[in-house]
C-alpha positions in Angstrom: 106.9 121.5 53.7 109.3 124.3 54.4 113.0 123.4 54.7 115.3 125.7 56.4 118.9 125.9 55.2 121.6 124.8 57.6 124.5 127.1 58.3 127.5 126.8 60.6 126.9 130.1 62.4 123.3 129.5 63.5 122.5 125.7 63.7 120.2 126.0 66.6 117.8 128.4 64.9 117.3 126.6 61.6 114.5 124.1 61.4 112.1 122.1 59.4 108.4 122.9 59.5 106.2 119.9 58.6 102.5 119.7 58.2 101.2 116.3 59.4 97.4 115.8 59.4 97.0 119.5 59.7 99.3 119.8 62.7 102.3 122.1 62.3 105.4 120.7 63.9 108.8 122.5 64.2 111.8 120.3 64.4 114.8 122.3 65.4 118.3 121.2 64.4 120.6 120.9 67.4 124.1 119.4 67.8 124.3 116.0 69.5 123.9 116.1 73.2 127.0 116.0 75.3 127.6 113.2 77.9 126.9 115.8 80.6 123.5 116.7 79.1 122.6 113.0 78.7 123.6 112.3 82.3 121.3 115.2 83.3 118.4 113.7 81.5 119.0 110.4 83.2 119.1 112.1 86.6 115.7 113.7 85.9 114.2 110.4 84.6 115.4 108.1 87.4 112.6 107.1 89.8 113.6 106.1 93.4 112.3 103.0 95.1 113.1 102.3 98.8 112.4 99.2 100.9 112.4 99.1 104.6 111.3 96.9 107.6 112.5 95.7 110.9 115.5 93.9 109.6 115.6 90.0 109.4 112.3 90.4 107.4 113.4 89.8 103.8 115.2 93.0 102.8 117.9 91.2 101.0 115.4 89.1 99.0 113.4 92.2 98.1 116.6 93.9 96.8 117.4 90.9 94.7 113.9 90.7 93.2 113.8 94.4 92.4 117.3 94.4 91.0 116.3 91.7 88.6 113.7 93.8 86.9 114.4 95.6 83.6 116.2 98.9 83.7 116.4 98.8 87.5 119.4 99.2 89.9 118.6 98.5 93.5 121.2 97.9 96.3 120.9 96.4 99.8 122.1 98.5 102.7 124.2 100.9 100.6 126.9 102.6 102.7 127.2 104.9 104.5 124.6 103.5 106.9 122.2 106.0 108.5 122.1 106.3 112.3 118.8 106.1 114.2 119.4 109.3 116.1 119.8 112.2 113.7 118.9 115.9 113.2 115.6 116.3 111.4 115.8 117.9 108.0 119.5 117.7 107.9 119.6 117.3 104.1 121.3 113.9 104.4 118.5 112.2 102.4 118.5 114.6 99.5 122.3 114.2 99.3 121.9 110.5 99.3 119.4 110.5 96.5 121.6 112.8 94.4 124.6 110.5 94.9 122.4 107.5 93.8 121.5 109.3 90.6 125.1 110.2 89.8 126.3 106.7 90.3 123.5 104.8 88.5 122.1 105.0 85.0 118.8 103.1 85.2 115.3 104.4 85.0 114.5 102.9 88.5 117.1 103.1 91.2 117.0 102.6 95.0 118.1 100.9 98.1 116.6 98.4 100.6 117.5 98.8 104.3 116.0 99.0 107.7 117.9 102.1 108.6 115.5 104.3 106.5 112.7 103.8 109.1 113.3 107.0 111.2 113.8 109.0 108.0 110.4 108.5 106.3 109.1 112.0 106.7 112.4 113.5 105.4 112.4 111.0 102.5 108.9 112.0 101.3 109.7 115.7 101.7 112.9 115.3 99.7 111.3 113.0 97.0 107.5 113.3 96.9 107.3 110.7 94.1 109.3 108.1 95.9 107.9 104.6 96.1 108.4 102.8 99.5 107.9 99.0 100.0 107.4 98.1 103.6 108.1 94.6 104.8 106.3 92.9 107.7 107.2 89.6 109.4 105.8 87.9 112.5 107.2 89.6 115.6 108.5 86.5 117.4 110.1 85.2 114.2 111.9 88.5 113.7 113.2 88.5 117.3 114.4 84.9 117.1 116.1 85.5 113.8 117.9 88.6 115.1 119.2 86.8 118.1 120.3 83.8 116.1 122.0 86.0 113.5 123.8 88.2 116.1 125.2 85.1 117.8 126.5 83.8 114.4 127.8 87.1 113.0 129.6 88.6 116.0 132.3 87.1 118.1 131.2 88.9 121.3 127.7 89.0 122.8 125.9 91.8 121.0 122.9 93.9 122.0 121.9 96.7 119.6 118.9 97.9 121.7 120.0 98.4 125.3 120.5 102.0 126.3 122.9 100.8 129.0 124.6 97.5 128.2 124.4 94.8 130.9 127.8 93.3 132.0 129.4 91.1 129.3 127.4 92.6 126.4 128.7 94.8 123.6 127.6 97.1 120.8 128.7 96.6 117.2 130.6 99.8 116.4 128.8 100.5 113.2 125.5 98.6 113.0 124.3 99.3 116.6 124.0 102.9 115.6 121.0 102.2 113.3 118.8 100.9 116.1 116.8 102.8 118.8 117.9 102.3 122.4 115.6 101.4 125.3 115.9 100.8 129.0 116.1 97.0 128.7 118.5 94.3 129.7 117.8 91.4 127.3 117.8 91.5 123.5 114.4 89.8 123.4 112.9 92.9 125.1 114.4 95.2 122.4 111.6 94.5 120.0 112.1 96.0 116.5 110.7 99.5 116.3 107.8 98.5 114.1 106.4 96.6 117.1 106.8 99.4 119.6 105.1 102.7 120.2 107.2 105.9 120.6 106.7 105.6 124.4 107.9 102.0 124.8 106.8 98.4 124.3 103.4 97.7 122.8 
């Protein structure tokens, strides 16, 4: 075993050479890592998990289940919400992931929200190792749940999906932006996008 002598001027170059079962290993003396260096290592190590679906399909329950796992920090619909209509490859997803990593210190981090649906290609491009959990619920059950929830949550009649609102109906200023818009009159016609083709109802 060769032991290098430590000196104040050249700590990083002095090391110990050990022979273990015929394998030479060099252990280099280094100062303790700074907080910034440790944060950088955590950023590199954090794996991103996303969950998505139509909405009213169990996204909150999924977030709670994942967030209960060891070394995992997963949120539900973390703001700012993402609009359905957007410029492709805008960089908004990469910035969102970078912010997640700065704010969290777990090995697995992520968010569960329906507003990621139109961003899937950009998500995979920005984070090739991302894991995406897709939720599916019976179509009629989703539509009924949406209508019931909208009536309970909003004081005014609310329709997220109509391109032109019929008389007496309203958008919700923030959340209506996350849904696609169609030439429809009733909410029941505005089936969640998982049940529609790009050209209209299935």
